[in-house]
DSSP file (Angstrom, degrees, kcal/mol; ACC not computed):
  #  RESIDUE AA STRUCTURE BP1 BP2  ACC     N-H-->O    O-->H-N    N-H-->O    O-->H-N    TCO  KAPPA ALPHA  PHI   PSI    X-CA   Y-CA   Z-CA
    1    1 A M              0   0    0      0, 0.0    25,-2.6     0, 0.0     2,-0.3   0.000 360.0 360.0 360.0 144.0   92.1  105.4  100.8
    2    2 A K  B     -a   26   0A   0     23,-0.3    14,-2.6    25,-0.1     2,-0.3  -0.925 360.0-164.5-134.4 154.7   92.3  101.7  100.6
    3    3 A A  E     -C   15   0B   0     23,-2.5     2,-0.5    -2,-0.3    25,-0.4  -0.976  25.0-126.9-136.2 146.5   90.9   98.6  102.2
    4    4 A L  E     -C   14   0B   0     10,-3.0    10,-2.4    -2,-0.3     2,-0.5  -0.821  17.3-171.1-102.2 127.8   92.3   95.1  101.8
    5    5 A R        -     0   0    0     -2,-0.5     8,-0.1     8,-0.2     3,-0.1  -0.984   3.5-169.8-116.1 121.2   90.1   92.1  100.7
    6    6 A C        +     0   0    0     -2,-0.5     2,-0.3     1,-0.1    -1,-0.1   0.789  67.6  23.2 -88.4 -26.6   92.1   88.8  101.1
    7    7 A D  S >  S-     0   0    0     49,-0.1     3,-1.0     1,-0.1    52,-0.2  -0.950  74.9-119.8-142.9 151.8   89.8   86.4   99.3
    8    8 A C  T 3  S+     0   0    0     -2,-0.3    -1,-0.1     1,-0.2    -2,-0.0   0.751 113.0  55.6 -67.7 -24.9   87.1   86.8   96.5
    9    9 A V  T 3  S+     0   0    0      2,-0.0    -1,-0.2    -3,-0.0    47,-0.2   0.610  81.0 122.3 -80.9 -10.3   84.5   85.3   98.9
   10   10 A D    <   -     0   0    0     -3,-1.0    47,-0.2     1,-0.1     3,-0.0  -0.229  45.2-167.1 -53.6 136.2   85.1   87.9  101.6
   11   11 A T  S    S+     0   0    0     45,-1.6    35,-2.4    35,-0.0    36,-0.7   0.369  74.3  45.2-101.5  -5.5   82.2   90.0  102.7
   12   12 A V  E     - D   0  45B   0     44,-1.1     2,-0.3    33,-0.3    33,-0.2  -0.935  64.2-157.6-132.0 158.2   84.5   92.4  104.5
   13   13 A A  E     - D   0  44B   0     31,-2.0    31,-2.6    -2,-0.3     2,-0.5  -0.890  23.5-116.9-127.7 162.7   87.7   94.2  104.0
   14   14 A V  E     -CD   4  43B   0    -10,-2.4   -10,-3.0    -2,-0.3    29,-0.2  -0.884  27.4-128.0-103.9 128.6   90.2   95.7  106.3
   15   15 A V  E     -C    3   0B   0     27,-2.7    26,-2.1    -2,-0.5   -12,-0.3  -0.563   8.5-151.2 -80.3 144.0   90.7   99.4  106.1
   16   16 A A  S    S+     0   0    0    -14,-2.6    -1,-0.1    -2,-0.2   -13,-0.1   0.327  80.0  15.6 -94.0   2.3   94.4  100.4  105.7
   17   17 A Q  S    S-     0   0    0    -15,-0.3     2,-0.2    22,-0.1    24,-0.1  -0.957 101.6 -75.9-164.5 159.3   94.0  103.8  107.5
   18   18 A P        -     0   0    0      0, 0.0     2,-0.3     0, 0.0    21,-0.2  -0.505  53.9-162.7 -64.6 136.6   91.3  105.3  109.7
   19   19 A V  B     -F   38   0C   0     19,-2.3    19,-2.3    -2,-0.2     2,-0.3  -0.867   6.6-152.6-123.7 156.5   88.3  106.4  107.6
   20   20 A S    >   -     0   0    0     -2,-0.3     3,-2.7    17,-0.2    14,-0.3  -0.857  39.5 -69.8-128.5 160.7   85.4  108.7  108.2
   21   21 A V  T 3  S+     0   0    0     -2,-0.3    14,-0.2     1,-0.3     3,-0.1  -0.172 120.4  23.1 -45.1 127.1   81.7  109.0  106.9
   22   22 A G  T 3  S+     0   0    0     12,-2.8    -1,-0.3     1,-0.4    13,-0.1   0.073  90.2 129.8 102.3 -24.8   81.7  110.1  103.3
   23   23 A D    <   -     0   0    0     -3,-2.7    11,-3.2    10,-0.1     2,-0.5  -0.254  54.4-131.5 -59.1 154.2   85.2  108.8  102.5
   24   24 A V  E     - B   0  33A   0      9,-0.2     2,-0.4    -3,-0.1     9,-0.2  -0.946  20.2-158.9-108.7 128.4   85.7  106.7   99.4
   25   25 A V  E     - B   0  32A   0      7,-2.7     7,-1.8    -2,-0.5     2,-0.5  -0.845  10.4-138.3-108.1 137.8   87.7  103.5   99.8
   26   26 A E  E     +aB   2  31A   0    -25,-2.6   -23,-2.5    -2,-0.4     2,-0.4  -0.851  20.2 179.7 -92.9 131.9   89.3  101.6   97.1
   27   27 A V  E >   - B   0  30A   0      3,-3.2     3,-1.5    -2,-0.5     2,-0.4  -0.820  63.6 -58.4-133.7  99.7   89.0   97.8   97.3
   28   28 A G  T 3  S-     0   0    0    -25,-0.4   -25,-0.0    -2,-0.4    -1,-0.0  -0.589 120.6 -16.0  66.2-125.5   90.7   96.1   94.5
   29   29 A D  T 3  S+     0   0    0     -2,-0.4     2,-0.2    -3,-0.1    -1,-0.2   0.353 128.5  66.2 -93.3   5.3   89.2   97.5   91.3
   30   30 A S  E <   -B   27   0A   0     -3,-1.5    -3,-3.2     2,-0.0     2,-0.3  -0.733  64.9-144.8-122.1 175.3   86.1   98.9   92.9
   31   31 A T  E     -B   26   0A   0     -5,-0.2     2,-0.3    -2,-0.2    -5,-0.2  -0.918   9.9-167.8-134.1 157.5   85.3  101.7   95.4
   32   32 A L  E     -B   25   0A   0     -7,-1.8    -7,-2.7    -2,-0.3     2,-0.4  -0.986  26.0-115.0-144.2 154.8   82.6  102.1   98.2
   33   33 A S  E     -B   24   0A   0     -2,-0.3     2,-0.3    -9,-0.2    -9,-0.2  -0.734  30.6-123.1 -91.6 131.6   81.4  105.0  100.2
   34   34 A V        -     0   0    0    -11,-3.2   -12,-2.8    -2,-0.4    39,-0.2  -0.582  26.0-177.1 -73.9 131.0   82.2  104.8  104.0
   35   35 A K        +     0   0    0     37,-2.5     2,-0.3    -2,-0.3    38,-0.2   0.471  68.9  27.5-104.5  -8.0   78.9  105.1  106.1
   36   36 A E  S    S-     0   0    0     36,-0.7    -1,-0.2   -16,-0.1   -17,-0.1  -0.976  92.8 -95.0-156.7 140.3   80.5  105.0  109.6
   37   37 A S        -     0   0    0     -2,-0.3     2,-0.4    -3,-0.1   -17,-0.2  -0.378  44.7-165.9 -60.4 136.8   83.8  106.0  111.0
   38   38 A I  B     -F   19   0C   0    -19,-2.3   -19,-2.3   -21,-0.1     3,-0.1  -0.992  14.4-127.8-138.2 129.8   86.2  103.1  111.1
   39   39 A A    >   -     0   0    0     -2,-0.4     3,-1.9   -21,-0.2   -24,-0.3  -0.306  44.1 -80.1 -74.3 152.3   89.5  102.7  112.9
   40   40 A L  T 3  S+     0   0    0      1,-0.3   -24,-0.2   -24,-0.1    -1,-0.2  -0.206 117.9  17.4 -49.7 134.4   92.7  101.5  111.2
   41   41 A G  T 3  S+     0   0    0    -26,-2.1    -1,-0.3     1,-0.3     2,-0.1   0.409  98.3 121.4  84.3  -3.6   92.7   97.7  110.9
   42   42 A H    <   -     0   0    0     -3,-1.9   -27,-2.7   -27,-0.1     2,-0.3  -0.452  65.0-100.1 -90.4 163.9   89.0   97.3  111.4
   43   43 A K  E     -DE  14  75B   0     32,-0.8    32,-2.4   -29,-0.2     2,-0.4  -0.655  25.4-162.2 -94.5 140.8   86.6   95.7  109.0
   44   44 A I  E     -DE  13  74B   0    -31,-2.6   -31,-2.0    -2,-0.3     2,-0.4  -0.948  28.9-114.3-115.2 138.5   84.2   97.4  106.5
   45   45 A A  E     -D   12   0B   0     28,-2.4    27,-2.6    -2,-0.4   -33,-0.3  -0.592  19.7-163.9 -76.6 128.6   81.2   95.5  104.9
   46   46 A L  S    S+     0   0    0    -35,-2.4     2,-0.3    -2,-0.4   -34,-0.2   0.595  75.4  10.8 -82.4 -15.4   81.7   95.2  101.1
   47   47 A Q  S    S-     0   0    0    -36,-0.7     2,-0.3    23,-0.1    25,-0.2  -0.907  98.8 -74.2-152.2 168.5   78.0   94.3  100.6
   48   48 A D        -     0   0    0     -2,-0.3     2,-0.5    22,-0.1    22,-0.2  -0.619  47.7-159.9 -67.0 131.1   74.8   94.3  102.6
   49   49 A I  B     -G   69   0D   0     20,-3.7    20,-2.9    -2,-0.3     2,-0.1  -0.978   8.7-137.7-122.8 120.8   74.9   91.4  105.1
   50   50 A A    >   -     0   0    0     -2,-0.5     3,-2.5    18,-0.2    15,-0.2  -0.447  34.4 -89.0 -78.7 146.5   71.6   90.1  106.5
   51   51 A A  T 3  S+     0   0    0      1,-0.3    15,-0.2    -2,-0.1    -1,-0.1  -0.254 116.2  25.1 -50.0 136.7   71.2   89.2  110.2
   52   52 A G  T 3  S+     0   0    0     13,-3.2    -1,-0.3     1,-0.3    14,-0.1   0.161  93.2 123.5  93.0 -15.9   72.2   85.5  110.7
   53   53 A E    <   -     0   0    0     -3,-2.5    12,-2.9    11,-0.1    -1,-0.3  -0.401  67.2-109.4 -73.0 156.1   74.4   85.4  107.6
   54   54 A L  E     -H   64   0E   0     10,-0.3     2,-0.5    -3,-0.1    10,-0.3  -0.571  26.4-140.9 -77.5 144.6   78.1   84.3  108.0
   55   55 A V  E     -H   63   0E   0      8,-3.1     7,-3.4    -2,-0.2     8,-1.1  -0.922  17.4-148.3-111.8 137.1   80.7   87.0  107.4
   56   56 A Y  E     +H   61   0E   0     -2,-0.5   -45,-1.6     5,-0.3   -44,-1.1  -0.880  24.5 162.1-115.1 134.7   83.8   86.0  105.5
   57   57 A K  E >  S+H   60   0E   0      3,-2.4     3,-1.1    -2,-0.4   -44,-0.1  -0.953  74.8  13.0-149.4 140.4   87.3   87.2  105.9
   58   58 A Y  T 3  S-     0   0    0     -2,-0.3   -50,-0.1     1,-0.2   -53,-0.0   0.652 131.6 -66.1  64.0  20.4   90.5   85.5  104.6
   59   59 A G  T 3  S+     0   0    0      1,-0.3    -1,-0.2   -52,-0.2    -3,-0.0   0.472 120.4  90.8  85.1   0.6   88.1   83.2  102.6
   60   60 A V  E <  S-H   57   0E   0     -3,-1.1    -3,-2.4   -53,-0.0    -1,-0.3  -0.888  86.6 -95.6-126.2 156.5   86.6   81.7  105.8
   61   61 A P  E     -H   56   0E   0      0, 0.0    -5,-0.3     0, 0.0     3,-0.1  -0.557  33.6-179.9 -73.0 137.3   83.7   82.6  108.1
   62   62 A I  E     -     0   0E   0     -7,-3.4    21,-0.5     1,-0.4     2,-0.3   0.535  61.6 -35.8-110.9 -13.9   84.7   84.7  111.0
   63   63 A G  E     -H   55   0E   0     -8,-1.1    -8,-3.1    19,-0.2     2,-0.5  -0.977  63.2 -87.8 176.7-174.7   81.4   85.1  112.6
   64   64 A R  E     -HI  54  81E   0     17,-2.0    17,-3.5    -2,-0.3   -10,-0.3  -0.971  42.3-108.8-122.6 128.6   77.6   85.6  112.0
   65   65 A A  E     - I   0  80E   0    -12,-2.9   -13,-3.2    -2,-0.5    15,-0.3  -0.386  24.5-163.4 -54.9 122.3   76.0   88.9  111.6
   66   66 A S  S    S+     0   0    0     13,-1.4     2,-0.3   -15,-0.2    -1,-0.2   0.514  76.4   8.2 -90.1  -5.2   73.9   89.6  114.8
   67   67 A Q  S    S-     0   0    0     12,-0.7   -15,-0.1   -17,-0.1     2,-0.1  -0.953 103.8 -67.4-156.8 170.2   71.9   92.3  112.9
   68   68 A N        -     0   0    0     -2,-0.3     2,-0.5   -18,-0.1   -18,-0.2  -0.474  49.1-161.9 -62.7 137.2   71.6   93.7  109.4
   69   69 A I  B     -G   49   0D   0    -20,-2.9   -20,-3.7    -2,-0.1     2,-0.2  -0.987   7.5-144.5-131.7 121.2   74.9   95.3  108.3
   70   70 A E    >   -     0   0    0     -2,-0.5     3,-1.7   -22,-0.2   -25,-0.3  -0.484  32.6 -86.8 -81.0 151.9   74.8   97.7  105.3
   71   71 A K  T 3  S+     0   0    0      1,-0.3   -25,-0.2    -2,-0.2   -23,-0.1  -0.408 115.2  28.0 -54.1 126.8   77.5   98.0  102.8
   72   72 A G  T 3  S+     0   0    0    -27,-2.6   -37,-2.5     1,-0.4   -36,-0.7   0.343  94.9 122.4  97.2  -2.7   80.1  100.6  104.0
   73   73 A Y  S <  S-     0   0    0     -3,-1.7   -28,-2.4   -38,-0.2    -1,-0.4  -0.429  70.1 -95.3 -88.1 163.7   79.5  100.0  107.7
   74   74 A W  E     -E   44   0B   0    -30,-0.2     2,-0.5    -2,-0.1   -30,-0.2  -0.584  33.9-155.0 -74.2 135.3   81.9   99.0  110.5
   75   75 A V  E     +E   43   0B   0    -32,-2.4   -32,-0.8    -2,-0.2     2,-0.2  -0.988  40.5 114.8-117.1 118.0   81.8   95.2  111.2
   76   76 A H  S >> S-     0   0    0     -2,-0.5     3,-1.9   -34,-0.1     4,-0.7  -0.792  79.1 -51.0-156.6-161.3   82.9   94.4  114.7
   77   77 A T  T 34 S+     0   0    0      1,-0.3     5,-0.1    -2,-0.2     3,-0.1   0.693 121.7  66.7 -59.8 -22.3   81.7   92.9  118.0
   78   78 A H  T 34 S+     0   0    0      1,-0.2    -1,-0.3     3,-0.1     3,-0.1   0.657 121.7  15.8 -76.5 -18.4   78.7   95.1  118.2
   79   79 A N  T <4 S+     0   0    0     -3,-1.9   -13,-1.4     1,-0.1   -12,-0.7   0.142 113.5  81.3-139.2  19.1   77.2   93.5  115.1
   80   80 A L  E  <  -I   65   0E   0     -4,-0.7     2,-0.4   -15,-0.3   -15,-0.2  -0.969  65.4-145.3-129.8 116.5   79.1   90.3  114.7
   81   81 A Q  E     -I   64   0E   0    -17,-3.5   -17,-2.0    -2,-0.4     2,-0.4  -0.673  22.6-121.3 -83.1 132.5   78.4   87.2  116.7
   82   82 A D        +     0   0    0     -2,-0.4   -19,-0.2   -19,-0.2     3,-0.1  -0.562  34.9 169.4 -71.1 122.4   81.5   85.1  117.7
   83   83 A I     >  +     0   0    0    -21,-0.5     4,-2.6    -2,-0.4     5,-0.2   0.034  33.9 124.5-119.3  24.0   81.2   81.5  116.4
   84   84 A T  H  > S+     0   0    0      1,-0.2     4,-2.5     2,-0.2     5,-0.2   0.909  74.7  48.1 -54.2 -50.9   84.7   80.4  117.1
   85   85 A E  H  > S+     0   0    0      1,-0.2     4,-2.6     2,-0.2    -1,-0.2   0.911 112.0  49.5 -59.2 -43.7   83.6   77.4  119.2
   86   86 A Q  H  > S+     0   0    0      1,-0.2     4,-1.8     2,-0.2    -1,-0.2   0.883 112.8  47.5 -57.2 -41.7   81.1   76.2  116.5
   87   87 A L  H  X S+     0   0    0     -4,-2.6     4,-2.5     2,-0.2    -1,-0.2   0.873 110.7  51.7 -74.7 -30.5   83.7   76.5  113.8
   88   88 A C  H  X S+     0   0    0     -4,-2.5     4,-2.4    -5,-0.2    -2,-0.2   0.934 110.2  48.1 -65.1 -46.9   86.3   74.7  115.9
   89   89 A N  H  X S+     0   0    0     -4,-2.6     4,-1.6     1,-0.2    -2,-0.2   0.842 112.2  49.7 -65.1 -32.4   83.9   71.8  116.6
   90   90 A Q  H  X S+     0   0    0     -4,-1.8     4,-2.3    -5,-0.2    -1,-0.2   0.939 112.5  46.9 -69.9 -44.0   83.0   71.6  112.9
   91   91 A Y  H  X S+     0   0    0     -4,-2.5     4,-2.1     1,-0.2    -2,-0.2   0.884 111.8  51.5 -67.2 -33.3   86.7   71.6  111.8
   92   92 A A  H  X S+     0   0    0     -4,-2.4     4,-2.1     2,-0.2    -1,-0.2   0.832 110.2  48.4 -68.3 -34.2   87.5   69.0  114.3
   93   93 A E  H  X S+     0   0    0     -4,-1.6     4,-2.0     2,-0.2    -2,-0.2   0.863 111.8  49.6 -70.6 -38.5   84.7   66.8  113.1
   94   94 A E  H  X S+     0   0    0     -4,-2.3     4,-2.4     2,-0.2    -2,-0.2   0.893 111.1  49.9 -65.3 -41.3   85.8   67.2  109.5
   95   95 A F  H  X S+     0   0    0     -4,-2.1     4,-2.6     2,-0.2     5,-0.3   0.924 109.9  50.0 -67.1 -43.0   89.4   66.3  110.5
   96   96 A R  H  X S+     0   0    0     -4,-2.1     4,-2.7     2,-0.2    -1,-0.2   0.917 110.9  50.6 -65.5 -38.7   88.2   63.1  112.4
   97   97 A R  H  X S+     0   0    0     -4,-2.0     4,-1.8     1,-0.2    -1,-0.2   0.961 113.8  43.9 -58.6 -49.3   86.2   62.1  109.3
   98   98 A K  H  X S+     0   0    0     -4,-2.4     4,-1.0     2,-0.2    -2,-0.2   0.846 113.7  49.8 -67.8 -34.5   89.2   62.6  107.1
   99   99 A A  H  < S+     0   0    0     -4,-2.6     4,-0.5     1,-0.2     3,-0.4   0.921 110.7  51.2 -69.1 -43.6   91.6   60.8  109.5
  100  100 A G  H >< S+     0   0    0     -4,-2.7     3,-1.1    -5,-0.3    -2,-0.2   0.885 106.7  53.9 -59.2 -41.0   89.2   57.9  109.8
  101  101 A A  H 3< S+     0   0    0     -4,-1.8    -1,-0.2     1,-0.2    -2,-0.2   0.740 104.3  56.5 -65.2 -28.6   89.0   57.6  106.0
  102  102 A L  T 3<        0   0    0     -4,-1.0    -1,-0.2    -3,-0.4    -2,-0.2   0.571 360.0 360.0 -87.3  -4.8   92.8   57.4  105.8
  103  103 A R    <         0   0    0     -3,-1.1    -1,-0.2    -4,-0.5    -2,-0.1   0.468 360.0 360.0 -79.6 360.0   93.1   54.4  108.1
């Protein structure tokens, strides 16, 4: 069984098939034990993630842990706070700064 990690900073990977408790998943050169059933295409925690920490996928933050998430558990809306608006505002501000510097 495999999971896909897109970037070395990612704290989650995407399972390439449904997995169940006790399954062992290959992620690159390492493996991890599944602690909770996870549907195809959903995220699995690659490490322990503390409540309040940013969660990374594709090398960028995709949300903030709303509770402690242990390695091997499912990461989804039940334990991941949506920070899309915050990130969009941050990226827009960075763009404005860079655009102003180019003038």
